[in-house]
N, C-alpha and C positions, 0 to 999 in steps of 0.2 A: 486487491484489484487496483491497478494503476489508472489514474484519471488522466484524461487528455488535457492539454494546455487550455483548450476551450472550456472544458468542464471546470477546471481550476479557476479560470477567470470568472466564470458564472458564479461559482461559490463565493469568491472574493467580493464580487459586486453585490451579491445577495447579503453578505455580511455588512458591507458598507451601508446599504440602504436600510437594513434592519437596525444597525447602530444609530443611524440618523434619527429614525423614529423613536427608539428607546431613549437615547440621550435627550431628545427634544421633550419627550413625555416625562421622564423621571429625573433628568439631570445626571451629571457625571457620577456623583457619589453613590446614588441608589442603583445605578445600572450595573449589571454583571455580565461578564463575557458569556456565561452559561445562558442567561436570559436572552442575550442578543443572538446567540447561536440558535436557540429554540425558535425565536421570532423569524430567523432566516430559514428555518427548516433544515438545519445541518447539525452535525454533532459538535460537541464542545471541542473534541480533538481536531475537527476541521477548522474551527475558529483559531485554535492555537497553532495550527499549521501555517495559517496566513498572517497571524498577528501574535506577537510574543506576550502581550498583555493588554489590558483595557486602555491604558494611556496611548499605546501605539495605535490601537484601533480608533480611538477618539481623534487623534491628530490626523490620521490618514483619512478619516471620514470628512473632516473639515477641508483638508487641502485638496483631496481628489474630487469630491463632489462639488466643492466650490469652483474648481477649474472647469468642470463639466458644465455647470449651470451658468457660470459667469462669462464664459468664452463668447457666446453670441452677443451679450451685452457689451463687453469690451470691444468687440469687433466693430461696433458702430463708430468708434473713434478713428478707425482706419479709413483709407480712401481719400478721395478728392473732396473739394469743397471748402468753403471758408471755415476756419476753426470754430467760430461760435455755432455754426450749424451742426458741425460734428459733435461738439460738446452737448448741444441741445438734444441731438438724437440719442446720445449716451444717457443723458439724464432721463429722458422720456422712457427709454428702454429699461433702465434700472428701476425706476419707480413703478412701472407696469409689471415687470417681472417680480419685484418684491411682493406684490399682492397676488399675482396669478401663478407664479411658479413655486410650488411647495418646496422643491429641493433648494432653490436659491434662498427662499425665506428662512427655512429651518437651518441651513448651514450658516447664513448670516447671523441668525439669532444665537447659535452656538458660539460663533466666533466672537460675538460681543461679550460673552460671559468672561469673567475674570478667572484665572487659574490660581488666584491667591489661596495659599494654604494647601495646594496640591503640587508638591515638588515635581512629580513626574510629568506635569504639563508645562513646566517653566520653559522647556525648549520650544514649545508651541508659541509661547508669548514672544520669544526672540524671533521666531520665524514670522510671526504676524508683524512685528516691527519692521523687519526687512521688507516684507511685502508692502507695507504702508509707505516706506521710504521710496520704494520702486514706483509706486503709484504716483507719489508726489513728483518724483523726477520726470516721469513720463508726461504728466500733465504740464509741468513747467516747460519741457521741451516743446510740447504742442502749443502752449500759450505764448511762447517767445515770439512767434510770428503773428500774433493776433493784435488787433487794435484795441488795447485795453484803456479804460478810463485813466485820465491823468492821475498820477500818484499811486496807481495800483501796479505792483510788480507781478511778474509771472509767478513768483513764489506765493505772494498773497492771494492771487487768483486761484492757484492750485489748492491752497489750504482752504479757501472759501468753498470751493466745489466739494472737497473731501468732507469738510465738516457739515456742509449742507446735506450731502448724501447720507452720512452716518447719523446726523441728528434727525433727519426726516424718518429714516428707517427705525431708529431707536424709539422715537415718539410714537410711531404707528404700531410697532411691536408691543409697546407698553400699553397702548390704548387704541385698539383697532377700530372701535366705534367712533373715534373722533373725526376721521376723514378716510377717504379712499385714495391711496397713492396712485392707483391706476387711473382713476377718474380725474385726479388733479395733476397728473404727470406733466402735461404741456404747460399748465399755469405755473407749477412749481419750477420747471426748467426756465421759463421766461423770467420769473422773479429772480432766480439765482443769476442768470446772465445779465439782466438789466443793471445790476449793481457793478458788473465787471467790465462790460464792453461799451465802447462809445458808438 
């Protein structure tokens, strides 16, 4: 029986969501394509139809679900208004989504893990570096028009924002009882911006 394009898309999406749950629970090494297919409620053959192997599924899960979950957060940087206000909206949206959006949280956690020792994931690390470089360039372009504190370049400000976001997320993921990113979102954003803008 031939499946429609819509049914194939639904199967693929079910595999991505099941993979996110399984990789988050078990890690890359312990996860199996068969186990992910079972979690998605599809056959192993269906999984292989959409993804050639576990590494391909892992990388697709991170890239596709990250794009889906992060697009509304990144969208807060667009539009009008002073640059610091736009960056503040982004930071508040990210810290809130980190805690309250399970997809964003789990994909971010997976993307933070190292692929060291897993050669088939090395391409994903290269893609992550390209993404991070793009994020840095985008922030630098945005910050070029901002009134930054004396001695702080757009590059330094961009790196400060990136490391603050990643550091806050890594700290909370490692120790969720320490604080609530959602409850502290505005204060965290203000603290980050205070050191950058005049």
